[in-house]
N, C-alpha and C positions, 0 to 999 in steps of 0.2 A: 504494500500500499503507499502513500505518498504520506510522508511527514509536516504537515499543513505548515506548524510556526518554521520548518526549515528549507518548505518552497515561497514562503512569505519571503522570509530574508535573503532569501538567493531572488527571488524578481526585485527586490530593491535593492540589491544590489548589482546585480549585476545585465535587469531589463529580462533573464531567461525564466520562462514558464517550467517547472517542472514537470517532465512527464512520468516520475516516478518510474514501474518496475517496464517499460514497453518494452517489447520484444524487438521492437525492429523500431530505427527511426523513424522518427512521426513527420520528416523534415526530407525525407529523401525524393520526395514529388516534386518538393520546390529545390530540391538540387540538381533532379534533371531536365528541369524548364526553364533555371539560371542558364544550364546550358546550351537547349536550344535556342532561346533568345540572346544570348551571349554571340551566338555561332548565325543568327540572321543576322545582327549587326555586326557583324565582319571581326568582335573583339578575338571570338575564338576562327581562326582561320588554317586549313590542313590540320589539326590536334595541335596547334601552336598556342597556348594559352597563354601567352607574353603581354596581351595587351589588356584582355580580361583583367589579369591578376595588377597590371598596373593601372586599368582605371577603378577599381576596388579598394586596392590601397589609397587612392586619389581622395575614395571619398570616406574609407573609414578609417581613417589616420597611422595607414602603414597594413591593415589588416589585409591580408595576400587570400584567402582560404574560409569559402563559406559556412565552413564549420567551424568559422571560428566570430562568428558574427552572431550576436543575439537574437531573440526574433524579431523585433522590430527594426532593427538593421536588416537583416534579411529581406524582411517586408519590401523598406527601402529601395535594397537594389533590385530586387524581381520588380518594382514601379519602376524604375529607370530604364531597366532592358525592356520593358514590356512595352511604355512610348520609345524610347529608340527603335524596337522593331515594327514599330505601327509605324513611324517617320519613314523607314528604310521603304518597306512594301510597298505604301505608297506613292514614294519617287518625294523627289526636294527639286517643288514648280522652277522652271530656270524664268530666269531674271528678263524683264523684259525688255528690250532692244533699244 
């Protein structure tokens, strides 16, 4: 089970929501979505994650792995990448001549 006091203290200190004894990482789907969106946004090219990690680092004070982000930061990264991928899908309008 979950120690509610410990879980609350952890949330106050880190922003992490304690998942208790989860058998799997509940954020696994988020990590997969991040990789897809980063690829669509050209932050991951041919398996090279350098730009993706640099982008994340610039947003989150040097953090280069999504697994090191707290829940709020993970959500923020997803939102950023969803917007970037959507802009790329729609294409950038050409400037008027």
